[in-house]
C-alpha positions as CSV (number, residue, x, y, z in Angstrom):
1,X,0.1,-0.1,-0.1
2,X,1.4,3.3,-0.9
3,X,2.4,5.9,1.6
4,X,-0.1,8.6,2.0
5,X,0.3,11.9,4.0
6,X,-3.0,13.9,5.2
7,X,-3.7,17.0,3.4
8,X,-3.2,19.2,6.2
9,X,0.5,17.5,7.4
10,X,1.4,18.2,3.4
11,X,0.6,21.6,3.7
12,X,2.1,22.1,7.2
13,X,5.3,20.8,5.7
14,X,5.2,22.8,2.7
15,X,4.7,25.9,5.0
16,X,7.6,25.0,6.9
17,X,10.1,24.6,3.9
18,X,9.0,27.9,2.3
19,X,11.6,30.5,2.2
20,X,9.5,33.2,4.0
21,X,6.0,32.6,6.0
22,X,3.3,35.2,6.5
23,X,2.2,34.7,10.1
24,X,-0.8,36.6,11.9
25,X,-0.1,37.2,15.8
26,X,-3.0,37.5,18.2
27,X,-2.6,38.6,21.5
28,X,-5.3,39.8,23.9
29,X,-4.2,40.8,27.4
30,X,-5.3,41.0,30.6
31,X,-6.1,44.6,30.1
32,X,-8.8,43.2,27.7
33,X,-9.1,46.7,26.0
34,X,-9.0,44.7,22.1
35,X,-7.4,42.3,20.1
36,X,-3.9,43.1,19.1
37,X,-3.4,41.7,15.3
38,X,-0.1,41.6,13.7
39,X,0.9,40.4,10.2
40,X,4.7,39.5,9.9
41,X,6.5,38.1,7.3
42,X,9.3,35.8,8.7
43,X,12.0,33.8,7.4
44,X,14.6,31.8,9.1
45,X,14.4,30.4,12.8
46,X,16.1,31.0,15.9
47,X,19.0,33.6,15.8
48,X,18.6,33.6,12.1
49,X,15.1,34.9,12.0
50,X,14.5,37.9,10.2
51,X,10.9,39.6,10.6
52,X,9.2,42.5,8.8
53,X,6.3,43.6,10.3
54,X,4.0,44.4,7.3
55,X,0.7,45.9,9.2
56,X,-0.6,46.0,12.6
57,X,-3.9,47.1,14.6
58,X,-5.9,46.8,17.5
59,X,-9.4,45.8,17.6
60,X,-11.4,47.1,20.3
61,X,-14.0,45.3,21.9
62,X,-16.9,46.7,22.8
63,X,-18.3,46.7,26.5
64,X,-20.5,43.3,25.9
65,X,-17.3,41.8,24.9
66,X,-15.1,43.1,27.9
67,X,-17.9,42.4,30.2
68,X,-18.3,38.8,29.0
69,X,-14.8,38.4,29.7
70,X,-14.6,40.1,33.0
71,X,-17.5,37.5,33.9
72,X,-14.7,34.7,34.3
73,X,-11.8,36.7,34.3
74,X,-9.2,36.1,37.4
75,X,-12.0,34.8,39.8
76,X,-12.0,31.8,41.7
77,X,-15.9,31.0,41.7
78,X,-17.1,31.2,38.0
79,X,-20.2,29.8,36.2
80,X,-18.8,26.6,34.6
81,X,-21.5,27.0,31.6
82,X,-20.4,30.7,31.2
83,X,-16.8,29.6,30.9
84,X,-17.6,26.7,28.6
85,X,-19.8,28.8,26.1
86,X,-17.0,31.8,26.1
87,X,-14.0,29.6,25.1
88,X,-15.6,29.1,21.5
89,X,-17.3,32.3,21.2
90,X,-13.9,34.1,21.6
91,X,-12.5,32.1,19.3
92,X,-15.2,32.7,16.7
93,X,-15.0,36.5,17.3
94,X,-11.4,36.5,17.0
95,X,-11.6,34.8,14.0
96,X,-14.1,37.2,12.4
97,X,-11.7,40.1,13.2
98,X,-9.1,38.8,11.7
99,X,-10.9,38.1,8.9
100,X,-12.4,41.9,8.5
101,X,-8.7,43.1,9.1
102,X,-6.8,41.1,6.4
103,X,-9.5,41.8,4.1
104,X,-9.0,45.7,5.0
105,X,-5.3,45.2,4.2
106,X,-5.9,43.9,1.0
107,X,-5.2,40.1,1.5
108,X,-6.9,36.5,1.3
109,X,-6.9,34.2,4.0
110,X,-4.8,31.8,1.2
111,X,-2.0,34.2,1.2
112,X,-1.6,33.7,5.1
113,X,0.4,30.8,6.0
114,X,-0.2,30.8,9.9
115,X,-2.2,32.1,13.0
116,X,-0.7,32.5,16.3
117,X,-3.1,33.0,18.8
118,X,-2.5,33.5,22.3
119,X,-5.9,33.7,23.4
120,X,-7.5,35.6,26.3
121,X,-5.9,34.5,29.7
122,X,-8.8,34.1,32.3
123,X,-6.4,32.6,35.4
124,X,-2.8,32.4,36.2
125,X,-2.1,30.2,39.2
126,X,1.8,29.8,39.5
127,X,2.7,27.3,42.3
128,X,4.5,29.9,44.3
129,X,1.3,32.0,45.0
130,X,-1.4,29.0,45.2
131,X,-2.3,26.8,48.2
132,X,-2.9,23.9,46.7
133,X,0.6,22.3,47.4
134,X,-0.1,18.9,45.6
135,X,-0.5,20.9,42.3
136,X,2.0,22.6,40.2
137,X,1.7,25.6,38.3
138,X,-0.9,26.5,35.9
139,X,-2.7,28.8,33.5
140,X,-5.9,28.9,31.3
141,X,-6.6,30.8,27.9
142,X,-10.0,30.6,26.2
143,X,-10.5,31.4,22.6
144,X,-10.4,28.2,21.1
145,X,-8.2,27.9,18.1
146,X,-9.9,25.1,16.1
147,X,-12.8,27.8,15.9
148,X,-10.1,30.2,14.5
149,X,-8.7,27.5,11.8
150,X,-12.1,26.6,11.0
151,X,-13.6,29.9,10.6
152,X,-10.8,31.6,8.7
153,X,-9.4,28.5,6.6
154,X,-5.8,29.1,8.0
155,X,-3.7,26.8,10.3
156,X,-3.7,28.2,13.7
157,X,-1.0,27.6,16.4
158,X,-2.3,28.1,20.1
159,X,-2.0,27.7,23.6
160,X,1.7,28.4,23.8
161,X,2.2,28.7,27.5
162,X,1.3,25.2,28.5
163,X,4.3,23.5,27.3
164,X,6.4,25.8,28.8
165,X,4.4,24.9,32.2
166,X,5.0,21.2,31.4
167,X,8.8,21.6,31.0
168,X,8.8,23.0,34.7
169,X,8.0,26.8,33.9
170,X,5.1,29.0,35.0
171,X,3.9,29.6,31.6
172,X,5.3,33.2,31.5
173,X,6.7,35.3,30.7
174,X,7.3,33.8,27.1
175,X,8.4,37.3,25.4
176,X,12.0,36.4,26.8
177,X,12.0,34.0,23.5
178,X,11.2,37.0,20.9
179,X,13.3,39.3,23.0
180,X,16.3,37.5,22.3
181,X,15.7,36.8,19.1
182,X,14.9,40.0,17.7
183,X,16.6,42.7,20.0
184,X,19.7,41.1,21.7
185,X,22.7,43.2,20.8
186,X,26.4,42.4,21.0
187,X,27.0,46.2,22.0
188,X,24.2,47.5,24.2
189,X,23.0,46.0,27.2
190,X,19.6,46.2,27.1
191,X,16.4,46.1,29.3
192,X,13.2,44.9,27.3
193,X,10.1,46.5,29.4
194,X,6.9,45.6,28.6
195,X,4.2,47.2,31.2
196,X,0.8,45.9,30.7
197,X,-1.8,44.6,33.0
198,X,1.3,42.9,34.9
199,X,4.8,44.4,34.0
200,X,7.6,41.8,32.7
201,X,10.9,42.6,31.7
202,X,13.7,40.7,29.7
203,X,17.6,41.6,30.6
204,X,19.7,41.5,27.7
205,X,23.5,41.8,28.1
206,X,25.5,42.9,25.5
207,X,26.6,39.4,23.5
208,X,24.9,37.2,26.1
209,X,24.2,33.6,25.3
210,X,20.5,32.1,25.1
211,X,21.5,30.5,28.5
212,X,22.2,33.5,30.3
213,X,19.0,35.5,29.7
214,X,16.9,36.3,32.1
215,X,12.9,37.6,32.3
216,X,10.5,37.6,34.8
217,X,7.2,39.5,35.9
218,X,7.8,42.2,38.1
219,X,4.4,42.7,39.6
220,X,1.5,45.2,38.3
221,X,1.3,47.2,35.3
222,X,-1.6,48.6,34.6
223,X,-4.2,46.0,36.4
224,X,-5.3,47.6,39.6
225,X,-5.2,51.3,38.2
226,X,-7.5,49.9,35.2
227,X,-9.8,47.7,37.6
228,X,-10.4,50.8,40.0
229,X,-11.1,53.4,37.1
230,X,-13.8,50.9,35.6
231,X,-15.0,50.4,39.4
232,X,-15.2,54.4,40.3
233,X,-15.2,55.9,36.8
234,X,-17.1,53.7,34.3
235,X,-14.3,54.3,32.3
236,X,-11.4,51.5,31.1
237,X,-8.3,53.4,32.4
238,X,-6.6,56.9,33.6
239,X,-6.2,58.6,29.7
240,X,-2.7,60.5,30.3
241,X,-2.7,59.7,34.0
242,X,-5.2,62.7,34.3
243,X,-6.6,61.8,37.4
244,X,-3.6,60.4,39.1
245,X,-1.8,63.7,38.1
246,X,-4.0,65.5,40.3
247,X,-3.3,63.4,43.7
248,X,-0.6,63.4,46.1
249,X,1.2,60.0,47.0
250,X,0.4,58.2,50.5
251,X,3.8,56.6,51.5
252,X,2.2,54.6,54.2
253,X,-0.3,53.0,51.6
254,X,2.7,52.6,49.1
255,X,4.2,50.4,52.0
256,X,1.3,48.3,52.5
257,X,1.0,47.8,49.1
258,X,4.5,46.5,48.7
259,X,4.5,44.3,51.6
260,X,3.4,41.1,49.6
261,X,5.4,38.1,50.3
262,X,5.5,38.0,46.1
263,X,8.2,41.0,46.2
264,X,10.6,38.6,48.2
265,X,10.6,35.6,45.9
266,X,13.6,35.1,43.7
267,X,13.4,36.0,40.2
268,X,12.1,34.8,37.6
269,X,8.4,35.0,38.7
270,X,5.4,35.1,37.5
271,X,2.2,36.9,38.6
272,X,-1.3,38.1,37.5
273,X,-4.4,39.9,38.7
274,X,-5.5,36.8,40.7
275,X,-3.2,38.4,43.5
276,X,-3.3,42.4,42.3
277,X,-6.6,43.6,42.2
278,X,-9.0,45.8,43.6
279,X,-9.3,43.4,46.8
280,X,-5.5,43.9,47.2
281,X,-5.8,47.2,47.1
282,X,-8.7,47.4,49.9
283,X,-6.8,45.2,52.3
284,X,-3.6,47.7,52.0
285,X,-5.8,50.4,53.0
286,X,-7.2,48.8,55.8
287,X,-3.7,48.0,56.7
288,X,-2.4,51.4,56.4
289,X,-5.6,53.1,57.7
290,X,-6.0,55.1,54.0
291,X,-9.7,54.0,53.4
292,X,-10.8,57.6,53.4
293,X,-8.1,59.0,50.6
294,X,-9.5,60.6,47.6
295,X,-9.4,58.7,44.3
296,X,-6.7,61.2,43.0
297,X,-4.7,60.2,46.1
298,X,-5.4,56.7,45.4
299,X,-4.1,56.6,41.6
300,X,-1.1,58.6,42.4
301,X,-0.1,56.0,44.8
302,X,-0.7,53.3,42.3
303,X,1.0,54.8,40.2
304,X,4.2,55.1,41.8
305,X,3.6,51.4,43.4
306,X,4.1,49.9,39.5
307,X,7.2,51.7,38.9
308,X,8.9,51.3,42.1
309,X,8.4,47.5,42.1
310,X,9.6,47.6,38.4
311,X,12.5,49.1,38.9
312,X,13.5,47.2,42.0
313,X,13.1,43.9,40.2
314,X,15.3,45.4,37.7
315,X,17.8,46.6,40.1
316,X,17.7,43.1,41.9
317,X,18.4,41.6,38.8
318,X,21.5,43.4,37.8
319,X,23.1,43.2,41.5
320,X,22.9,39.9,41.0
321,X,24.0,39.1,37.5
322,X,27.2,37.4,37.0
323,X,28.1,39.6,34.3
324,X,27.7,42.6,36.4
325,X,26.9,45.1,33.5
326,X,25.6,48.3,33.5
327,X,22.1,48.9,31.8
328,X,22.6,51.2,28.5
329,X,19.0,51.6,27.6
330,X,15.5,50.4,28.8
331,X,13.0,49.9,25.7
332,X,9.3,49.9,26.4
333,X,5.9,48.3,25.1
334,X,2.9,48.0,26.4
335,X,-0.2,50.2,27.3
336,X,1.3,51.4,30.4
337,X,4.1,53.0,28.0
338,X,1.4,55.7,27.3
339,X,1.1,56.8,31.0
340,X,2.8,60.1,31.0
341,X,3.1,59.9,35.0
342,X,4.3,56.3,35.0
343,X,7.0,56.8,32.5
344,X,7.9,60.1,34.7
345,X,8.6,58.0,37.7
346,X,10.3,55.3,35.8
347,X,12.7,57.7,34.5
348,X,13.5,59.4,37.7
349,X,14.2,56.1,39.4
350,X,16.2,54.6,36.7
351,X,18.5,57.8,37.6
352,X,19.6,58.9,34.1
353,X,19.4,55.6,32.3
354,X,17.5,56.0,29.0
355,X,14.1,54.9,28.6
356,X,12.8,54.9,25.1
357,X,9.9,53.4,22.9
358,X,10.7,50.2,21.2
359,X,10.0,51.7,17.9
360,X,13.5,53.1,18.3
361,X,14.4,49.6,17.2
362,X,12.1,49.7,14.4
363,X,9.4,47.9,16.2
364,X,5.8,49.2,16.9
365,X,5.8,49.3,20.8
366,X,1.7,48.5,20.8
367,X,2.3,45.0,18.5
368,X,5.3,43.6,20.3
369,X,3.4,40.6,22.1
370,X,1.4,39.9,19.1
371,X,4.4,39.7,17.3
372,X,6.0,37.7,19.7
373,X,3.5,35.1,19.5
374,X,3.5,35.1,15.3
375,X,7.5,34.3,15.8
376,X,6.7,31.5,18.6
377,X,4.5,30.4,15.7
378,X,7.3,30.3,13.5
379,X,9.7,28.4,15.6
380,X,6.8,25.5,16.2
381,X,6.5,25.1,12.4
382,X,10.5,25.7,11.2
383,X,12.3,26.2,14.3
384,X,14.5,24.0,16.8
385,X,13.6,23.7,20.7
386,X,15.1,26.7,22.6
387,X,15.9,26.7,26.5
388,X,16.3,30.4,28.1
389,X,18.6,30.1,30.9
390,X,16.8,32.1,33.6
391,X,13.4,31.2,32.4
392,X,12.9,27.8,34.6
393,X,12.4,25.4,32.2
394,X,14.3,22.1,32.5
395,X,14.8,21.4,28.8
396,X,14.6,23.0,25.5
397,X,11.2,23.2,24.2
398,X,9.0,24.0,21.2
399,X,5.6,25.7,22.0
400,X,2.3,25.6,20.5
401,X,-0.4,23.3,19.2
402,X,-1.9,22.9,16.1
403,X,-5.3,23.2,14.7
404,X,-5.7,22.2,11.1
405,X,-8.9,24.2,9.3
406,X,-10.6,20.9,8.5
């Protein structure tokens, strides 16, 4: 009987052997403001990767979408039926957004080789922060990729974080892989800082080997500030820090906010809104006797809380680095980079170190995470297993699960 290869496997094999691949990266973060979509042309793999961003955009979520996600987001108790329903619903929604966007850009689905879908994180539970000691780390993203693949007709790679956990990591941050491949420098000691709902960074000493790179979450980015704005102002975020700028920092509250044991854990570590949320803020206010301070003062204090915990984590990394190299530049991405008060705090705390937008390296900072997942999909299809020394996996891994359109 002659050997026969399934057509989907044959198509994947052909894509892997192409000179370059057209890959769409999708990212929906903990800020839940919308779906970031980045169309990339990628050739090579690993340190030989060449990536060109063709187009990028963010499709804003309407209130119905945001409310549906919030109903199951970062809660210990939710409706299992609602969670079950939202998984395919969000996948279909993301597929619809992709089709509309690529049509607007003048592309047909047949011209796209792969979709890389991060999905929507609804719960992140690293072992260090949950009480169920008989279990390990876990994370859960919804927005089922089979629905994306079937509705778009494009092979979709998803669920990247599970392999990281299976190999001994915590499922995050995954940006370190792309940071090393795209942004490592032979001459400049760099910090790649992403301020989303949670803040994370990658430390890239000049000329460093893959095995010596470190990436970690630092604590909150925008998550508590955004939750506070939704709860008390019914708007998604404090645009241009307009409200925080009117307040004064309460140092007793700031001290209480920074007193959690998470900040004493060694790097690398991960965290999510499961810890840093409005309940966390309320407990800190009780502890510091600041329950009656103004909204403006609370937001001013939260803003500095984010900045100080970022810088303290970076300083801890450098002080314990074998290379003992100074930082030349901090490159910013994520929604927090648009908060002028937060960036002012960071600049002051970093004592003259240059703080620049990632666009100085030729990449749209608002598309960075979508780009990085496109890169991980390329590695899954055409690359090799990788191991980042400071990112806690026991072995080299390739991340992503493959969904075929039929």
